[in-house]
N, C-alpha and C positions, 0 to 999 in steps of 0.2 A: 474827537480825534484830531490831532495836528498832523497834516499831510504835507510833506515836502514834494513838490512837483518840479522835477528837473526839465529844462527845455520848455517851460511853461509859457514862453512868449512866442513859440513857434506855432505853426498852423494847427496841428492836432492838439498839442499841449494846451494852448490857449482856449481852444473849444472846450476841453475837459474842465478847465478852471472856471470859465464863464458859466458853463452849465451847472457845475457843482455849487457855485456861490449863488446862483439864481434859484437853487432848490430843486434842480432837475434830477438829483440822485438822492431820494429820501433817506437811505441809510446814513448819509453823511450830511444831513441837514444842519447839524450843529458843529460841523468841523471848521477848523481854521486852515488856511492854505498859505504856505510860503513857497513862492516861485523862485527858483534859482536858474538864471539864464545868462549866458555869456553875451547875448545880443550880437551874434554873427550875422551874416547875410540872411539867414533863414529866420532869425528872431526879430520881432518888431514889437516894441513896447506899446505901440498903438493898438495891437491886438487885444491888450488887456485894459484899454480905456473904459469899457463898460463896468469894470469892477475895481478900478483904481482907488475909489473912495469907500469901498466896502470895508466894514470894521473887521471882518475876518480874513482880510487879504494883506499879505506883505510881499514886496518884491525885493530880491537881492540880485544885483548884477555881479556875476562871478562865474568861475570855471569849475566844472566837476573834477578837474585835475588838481585843484587847490586843496591839498590835504587838510590844512588847518581850517579853512573855511567850511569844507564839507563836514569835518568833525564837529565844529561848533554848531552847525545847523542841525545835524542829526542827533546831537545830544539833547535836543528839545523836541524831536519829532517822534511820532508813533508809527508812521508809515511813509514809504516812498513810492511815488509813481514816476518811473524813470523813462521820460521821453527823449532826453537830450541825446543827440547823435548827429554826426555828419551823415547825410542821407542821399546825396545825389550821385547816381551811378557814373555819369559822364565825368564829373569832377574827380571821382576816385580813380578813374582810368588815367587822368592827367597827373594825379599825384596822390599816393595812398597813405603817406605818413600821417596826415591829420586824422584820417579815418581810423587808423590803428590806435593812435594816442587817445582820441576822444572816445571812440566806441568800445575799445578793449580796456585800456588802462584807466579811463574815466569810470567805466563800470566797476572795475576792480576796486578803485578808490572808494566808491560809494558802498560797495559790499563790505569792505574792511571796516568802515565807520559804522555801518549798520550792525555788524557783528559786535563791535566794541560796546555799542549802546543798546544791545538786545532789542532791536527793532521788532515791532509786532508783525509787520508785513512789508515785503519788497516786491512791487510789481514791475517787472522788466518788460518794456514794450518793444517788440521786435517786428520782423517782417517775413512774409512768405518767400522772399527772394533767397532766404537761406536754403531752401529746398532745391534750388537750381531750376532745371527745365524738365518738362514732361510733354510727351507727344499727345496724350489723351488722358481723360480721367482727372482725379484729384488726389492731393496728398493728405494722408492722415498725419496726426501729430508725431507718430512714431517713425515717419519716413526719415532715412538717413539725410544728413545735411550735406549738400553738394553745391555750394555757392559758386557762381561763375564770374563774379567781379570782385575787385578789392573792397568795394562797399559791402556787398553781401557776405564776403569772407570775414570782414571785421564784425559784422552783426552776428554771424554764426559763432565766432570766437567769443563774443560777449555772452551769447546764450549759454555756451558751454561753461564759461566761468561762473555765471549765475547759478546754473544747475549744480556745479561742484560745491558751491557754498551751502546749497540745500542738503546735498548728500553728505558732505564731509562735516559740516558744522551744525547742521540742523536748523539753519536760518530759514525763516518762512518766506521762501521765494516762489513767485508764480510768474510764468513767462507767457506773454501773448504774442501771436504772430498774425498780422493783418495782411489783407490784399491791398490793392491800389486804392488810396483814398482820394476823395474830391470833396469840394464844398467851399463855403465862404472863408475868406482870409488866407486862401492857399497862395503860396509863393508863385509869382507869375511865370517862372521858368518851367513849371510842371505842366504835364500834357494838357489837361482840360482847360485851365486858364489861358495857357499859351494858344491853344487852338481856338478858343472862343474869341479872344481879342484879335487874333489874326483874321478870323472869318468876318468879324464885325467891321474890321478896317479894310477888308478886301485884299488881304495879304496872303501869300502862299502858306499852306499848312505843311509842316515838315514831317511827313510820314517816313518811317524807315522801311526800306525794301518794298515789298508788295502790300504792306499794311495788313497782313493776315495773321500776325502774331496775336495770340489770345491773351486777354487779361480779365481778371475778375475785379469788378468795381464796387467800392464800399463807401457810402456817404460817411463823412467824418462824424456826424451825430450818432449814427448807428455804431460806429467803431468805439466811440467814447462811452456809449451806454454799455457796450460789451466789457470795456475796461473796468467801469464802475462795478459791474456785476462780478467780475473776477476779484476785484479789490475786496468786495464784500463777502463773497461766497466761494472763491476759488480754493481748490485743494492744494495745500503746501507741496511744492516740488513738481507740480503739474505744468504742462504746456497746453495752451488753448489757442486753436486757430479761430480767427474772427474774419469771416468773409461776407460779401454782400449778396452772393448768389446770382450776380448779373455778369455773365461771361460775354464779352464782346471782342471781336477783332478790332485792331486799331482803325481799320477802314470803316467798320460798322459804327464805331464810336464817332468818327469824324462825320459820317453821314447824319447821325442823330444830332450832333451839335450844329451841323450846317443847316438842317431842317429847322432848328429853333432859333437861328440867328436872324437878326433884322435884315441882313443883306444876303439871304440864302441864294437868291436868284443869281446875283453877280459873283458871289464867292465861289460857286461851283467851278468856274473856269480856271480857278487858281490852284485847284487840288493837284499836288504833284509829290513825287518821292524825293527824298533828300539824299539817301545813300543806300547801297545794296543791303547792308546789315549794320547793326550796332556792333562795334568791335568787342569780341570775347563774351558778349552777354546776349541771352535771349530772355525775354520777359516770361515769367512763369504763367502757367495756364490757370490753375485754380487749386483750392484746398478743400478737403472735406473737414467740416467743423466738428468740434468735439462731440462725442457720443453721449456725454453726461447729460442726463435728462434736463437738468435745470438750465443748461447752456443753450438749448435749442430755442432761442428767443427770436421770433421772426418779425420783421417790420415790413409792411405790405406796400409802402409808398415809394419803392425804388424808382419807378418811372417818373413819379411826381418830383422826386429829388432832382432828376435831370432837368426839369423845367424851372427849378428855383433860380 
């Protein structure tokens, strides 16, 4: 199988590519991978250094909005795993245009080309933020989409466009929605790497409000294994939640990170709040993962992942 991975130089996409080419997903052991990435602030070619010389790997620098390039690449592909997205909530609040163009129009560009070339499978990687907020409990995949930020609204829009191509055209589209990821190669403005580096350096930790917002945390390796499972065995037209099963308030997360930092004793006095709330957005609580029997794949080393 020849797989086009969009956004494959980013945090999650590069982990998927590195693991696939290292033989981590046996159903795709003989696959070739073409990565298409624009190399924006979130994409780093160094993330792919471990596989740069792999004979089954090709990198193409380009934009998913480039109709001609996308059509050329998909004419030779069997499947797409679509990670490419503008994905930072705060950046979307400052300016939403890039989010709409990349996340919505870019996805539509890929879907059009996939339809023209009769693609075998299109995996659209999305986020639990499309569900909005919840006071308690978890979301099933059937929950209405109620996004609260321009970022999550653009991702919800791309989900619906992807779904429409499955329903209207019969394209083999599968959608995944993950909770908050963490792990190696993550961009340093994200919560866990930012908090870790601040704690190690004895700097303030920027908590929002009282720090009691709840998030579910998912290691990037577990997320990518879920994506590979969906790529291999997902049902066409379905949506699959991928969660980590570790719900923590932002304050609990900070305490765990503080306890594991080399300067825990001195960093404690720097813990402080930055602002009363994040404008217009509340982080989602959690999701209930798919009830399909094969999708209940559990990985027991969540706490070990925190120590990595």
